C-alpha positions in Angstrom: 31.8 7.9 86.3 29.1 8.0 88.9 29.6 4.3 89.7 33.4 5.0 90.2 32.5 7.8 92.7 30.4 5.4 94.7 33.2 2.9 94.8 35.7 5.5 96.0 33.3 6.6 98.7 32.9 3.0 99.9 36.6 2.4 99.9 37.2 5.6 101.8 34.6 4.7 104.5 36.1 1.2 104.8 39.7 2.5 105.0 40.6 0.6 101.9 41.6 3.3 99.5 45.2 2.2 99.9 44.2 -1.0 98.0 43.9 1.2 94.8 47.2 1.8 93.0 46.1 3.8 90.0 43.0 5.7 88.9 42.7 6.4 85.2 40.3 9.3 84.3 39.5 9.2 80.5 37.8 12.2 79.0 39.0 14.3 82.0 37.5 17.4 80.4 34.2 16.2 81.8 35.2 17.9 85.1 33.9 21.1 83.5 30.6 19.5 82.4 27.6 21.2 84.3 25.9 17.9 84.9 28.7 15.3 85.5 31.5 17.6 86.4 30.6 18.1 90.1 30.7 14.4 90.8 34.1 13.9 89.1 35.6 16.9 90.9 34.3 15.8 94.3 35.7 12.3 93.7 39.1 13.5 92.7 39.2 15.9 95.7 38.6 13.0 98.0 41.4 11.0 96.4 43.8 14.0 96.6 43.1 14.4 100.3 43.7 10.7 101.1 46.6 9.6 103.1 47.1 6.7 100.8 46.9 8.6 97.5 46.8 6.4 94.4 48.4 7.6 91.2 46.0 9.6 89.0 46.3 9.5 85.2 44.0 12.0 83.5 43.6 11.9 79.7 41.8 14.0 77.2 42.1 15.3 73.6 40.1 18.4 74.2 41.2 20.3 77.4 42.2 23.9 78.0 43.8 25.3 81.0 46.2 22.3 81.5 48.6 24.1 83.8 45.9 24.9 86.3 44.5 21.3 86.1 48.0 19.8 86.6 48.7 22.0 89.6 45.4 21.0 91.2 46.1 17.3 90.5 49.8 17.8 91.5 50.6 16.1 88.2 53.1 16.2 85.4 52.0 17.1 81.9 52.6 15.0 78.8 51.5 16.7 75.6 51.4 15.3 72.1 49.8 16.3 68.8 50.2 12.8 67.3 47.2 11.4 65.5 47.6 8.0 63.8 45.1 9.0 61.0 45.2 12.5 59.5 41.9 14.4 59.7 40.5 16.7 56.9 37.8 19.1 58.0 35.1 20.3 55.7 31.9 22.4 55.8 29.0 22.4 53.4 26.9 25.4 52.5 24.2 25.4 49.8 25.6 22.3 48.1 29.2 23.6 48.0 32.0 21.9 49.9 34.6 24.0 51.6 37.8 22.7 53.2 39.6 24.0 56.3 43.1 25.1 55.6 45.8 25.7 58.2 47.7 29.0 58.2 46.5 32.5 57.7 45.1 32.1 54.2 42.1 34.4 54.8 41.8 36.7 57.7 38.0 36.3 57.6 37.7 32.6 57.3 39.9 29.5 57.3 37.8 27.9 54.5 38.5 27.6 50.8 36.1 26.3 48.2 36.8 22.7 47.2 34.0 21.4 45.0 30.3 21.2 44.4 28.4 18.4 46.1 27.4 15.7 43.6 23.7 15.8 43.8 22.7 12.2 43.1 19.2 12.9 44.5 16.8 15.8 43.7 16.5 18.6 46.2 13.0 17.6 47.2 14.1 14.2 48.5 17.5 15.3 49.8 17.2 19.0 50.6 20.4 19.5 52.5 22.5 16.9 50.7 23.0 14.5 53.6 22.2 11.5 51.4 24.7 12.6 48.8 27.4 13.0 51.4 26.8 9.5 52.8 26.6 8.0 49.3 30.0 9.4 48.5 31.5 7.1 51.2 30.6 4.1 49.0 29.8 1.7 51.8 32.5 2.9 54.2 31.5 3.7 57.8 29.7 7.0 58.3 28.7 8.6 61.6 26.0 11.3 61.4 25.4 13.5 64.4 21.9 15.0 64.6 20.4 17.6 66.9 17.8 15.4 68.7 16.5 11.8 69.1 13.7 12.5 66.7 16.1 13.9 64.2 18.3 10.8 64.5 15.4 8.5 63.6 14.2 10.7 60.8 17.7 10.9 59.3 18.1 7.2 59.5 14.8 6.6 57.8 15.7 9.1 55.0 19.0 7.4 54.4 17.4 4.0 54.4 14.9 5.1 51.8 17.4 6.9 49.6 20.3 4.6 49.8 18.7 1.2 50.3 17.8 0.6 46.7 21.2 2.0 45.3 23.4 -0.5 47.0 24.0 -3.9 45.5 22.8 -6.9 47.5 25.5 -8.6 49.5 24.3 -12.0 50.7 26.9 -12.1 53.5 25.9 -8.7 54.9 22.2 -9.5 54.5 22.6 -12.7 56.6 24.8 -10.9 59.2 22.1 -8.2 59.6 19.4 -10.7 60.0 21.4 -12.6 62.6 22.1 -9.3 64.4 18.4 -8.6 64.5 17.6 -12.1 65.7 20.1 -11.7 68.6 18.6 -8.3 69.5 15.1 -9.8 69.6 16.3 -12.6 71.8 17.8 -10.1 74.2 14.8 -7.9 74.2 12.2 -10.6 74.3 10.3 -8.9 71.5 10.6 -6.4 68.6 13.1 -3.5 68.7 12.1 0.1 68.6 9.8 0.9 65.6 11.8 1.6 62.5 15.1 0.2 63.8 14.7 -3.2 62.2 14.1 -1.9 58.7 17.0 0.5 59.0 19.4 -2.3 60.1 18.4 -4.6 57.2 19.7 -1.8 54.9 22.9 -1.2 56.8 21.6 1.9 58.6 20.8 2.5 62.3 20.1 5.2 64.9 21.6 5.5 68.4 20.4 7.6 71.3 19.5 7.4 74.9 15.9 6.5 74.1 17.0 3.0 73.0 17.3 0.2 75.5 20.7 -1.0 76.6 20.3 -4.2 74.5 19.4 -2.1 71.4 22.3 0.3 71.9 24.7 -2.6 72.5 23.5 -4.4 69.3 23.8 -1.3 67.2 27.3 -0.6 68.5 28.5 -4.2 67.8 27.0 -4.1 64.3 28.7 -0.8 63.5 32.1 -2.0 64.8 31.8 -5.2 62.8 30.9 -3.4 59.6 27.4 -4.9 59.4 26.0 -1.4 59.9 27.8 1.1 57.7 25.8 4.3 58.6 24.9 5.4 62.1 22.9 8.5 63.1 23.3 9.6 66.7 23.0 12.4 69.1 26.1 14.2 70.4 26.2 12.1 73.5 27.8 9.3 71.5 30.9 11.4 71.1 31.7 11.2 74.8 32.9 7.9 76.1 31.9 5.5 73.4 34.7 4.4 71.0 32.9 4.1 67.6 35.3 5.5 65.0 34.2 6.0 61.4 35.7 6.8 58.0 33.5 9.9 57.7 31.8 12.0 60.4 29.0 14.4 59.5 27.5 17.1 61.7 24.1 17.7 60.2 23.7 21.0 62.0 25.8 23.6 63.8 23.3 23.1 66.7 23.7 19.9 68.7 21.4 19.5 71.7 20.2 22.7 73.4 22.5 25.1 71.5 25.4 25.6 69.1 28.1 23.1 69.3 31.1 24.2 71.4 34.7 23.9 70.4 35.5 21.0 72.7 32.3 19.2 71.8 33.1 19.7 68.1 36.6 18.2 68.5 35.1 15.2 70.3 32.7 14.5 67.4 35.1 15.1 64.4 37.7 13.1 66.4 35.7 10.0 65.6 36.7 10.3 61.9 39.5 8.0 60.8 40.1 4.3 61.8 43.7 3.4 62.6 44.7 0.4 60.5 41.6 0.6 58.3 41.9 4.0 56.6 44.7 6.4 55.6 42.6 9.5 56.4 39.5 10.6 58.2 37.0 13.2 56.9 34.5 15.4 58.8 31.7 17.5 57.3 29.7 20.2 59.1 26.5 21.2 57.3 25.7 24.8 57.6 22.6 26.8 56.8 22.3 30.0 54.9 24.6 31.6 52.4 28.4 31.7 52.6 29.4 34.9 54.3 26.2 35.0 56.4 25.8 34.8 60.2 26.1 31.0 60.4 29.1 31.0 58.1 30.9 33.4 60.5 29.9 31.2 63.5 31.3 28.1 61.8 34.5 29.9 60.8 35.1 30.9 64.4 34.3 27.4 65.6 37.0 25.9 63.4 39.9 28.0 64.8 39.0 29.2 68.3 41.0 27.7 71.2 39.5 25.2 73.6 38.3 27.2 76.6 40.0 26.6 80.0 38.3 24.2 82.4 36.2 25.7 85.1 35.0 24.2 88.3 31.3 23.2 88.6 31.4 23.0 92.4 32.8 26.5 93.0 31.3 29.8 91.8 32.8 31.0 88.5 31.3 31.5 85.1 28.5 29.3 86.0 26.9 28.3 89.3 25.3 24.9 89.3 22.2 24.8 91.5 20.7 21.6 90.3 19.3 18.8 92.5 22.4 16.8 91.8 24.5 19.5 93.6 22.3 19.2 96.6 22.9 15.5 96.7 26.7 16.0 96.4 26.7 18.4 99.3 24.8 16.0 101.5 27.0 13.1 100.4 30.2 15.2 101.1 29.1 16.1 104.6 28.2 12.5 105.3 31.6 11.3 104.1 33.3 14.0 106.2 31.5 13.0 109.4 32.6 9.3 109.1 35.9 9.5 107.2 38.8 8.3 109.3 41.0 10.9 107.6 38.5 13.8 108.1 41.2 16.1 109.3 43.0 15.7 105.9 39.8 15.6 103.8 38.1 18.6 105.4 40.3 21.4 103.9 39.7 20.5 100.3 36.1 19.1 100.5 34.8 21.9 102.7 36.3 24.6 100.5 34.6 22.9 97.6 31.3 22.8 99.4 31.5 26.1 101.2 29.9 28.2 98.4 27.0 25.8 98.3 26.6 26.0 102.1 26.9 29.7 103.0 25.1 29.3 106.3 27.0 26.3 107.5 30.6 27.5 107.5 32.4 30.6 108.8 33.5 33.2 106.3 37.2 32.3 106.8 36.5 28.7 105.6 35.2 29.8 102.2 37.3 30.2 99.1 36.3 32.2 96.1 38.6 30.4 93.8 38.2 27.0 92.2 40.7 24.1 92.4 40.2 23.8 88.6 
């Protein structure tokens, strides 16, 4: 996304934006992301203000406030609920599996009791039942989202230890995993991150931003090829990386700095189900405490609440972003305006976007309290 912004700036400065016929924005809901949203919004504003405006195609499965967004982009909306593989959502509390049902079955919760988790391990070695949930998949692809990098590695180590001895040896898979590790060592010029090699040899791996590009690429290729059947990851994997699985597990309601949000939850469970390889996808959210407790209520709300509408991260609203990245965007926007051959057309949108961040640089009549998104 950031690289695309740089390319658009260069094309604008060189008067070559007319060479672009179409811009496809996948995961368009990122415009409301506090960190990456300002860059995407600024880039789209420049395109919208261009004399030679290319077609913009914005796509997302988790967006709210579509009418406002379509008006800002001056676009037509195409909506569909089609999903090639049906998704069944579950939650797990104290070893009991509950299934989400559609319709007003219970005014307090959309969950109904389904079954008791088959405890194939004692509670001391598998206290929350994560190994039992993974073992149920019987070698099918499983994606486990964890709260942090350390939690990813710890979960992968636990699953390697608990499941490694239970699975029958498959010579083909063993050779393929050894070859994957050999290729990874060749790319790295040394050994992978401690613990990763042992996990991969047992069909398990972890994935987070702390790994090198070569390690992440190797893990992703192995998971897509079926060489790695269980992958633990942070929630960042749900955005922008196409790694579908038969079963998706959220090991905690909290992902990253706080509780998982509705759009973030849909992005993660949306990885469940592989078109052409499975007839259904399954997701499991592991809760803490007793059914009916505080976290139970939070999970119940999460499963049914609507996706919140998108909000601008450049203009003041529910959240004002004052990070160092915003300061860079302001400086970059002013530099673009000063040299842009279409500055008369760019200025209205860009300056309105930058005005709240530059209260001393613009007259009051140039400022707008409302967001383009």
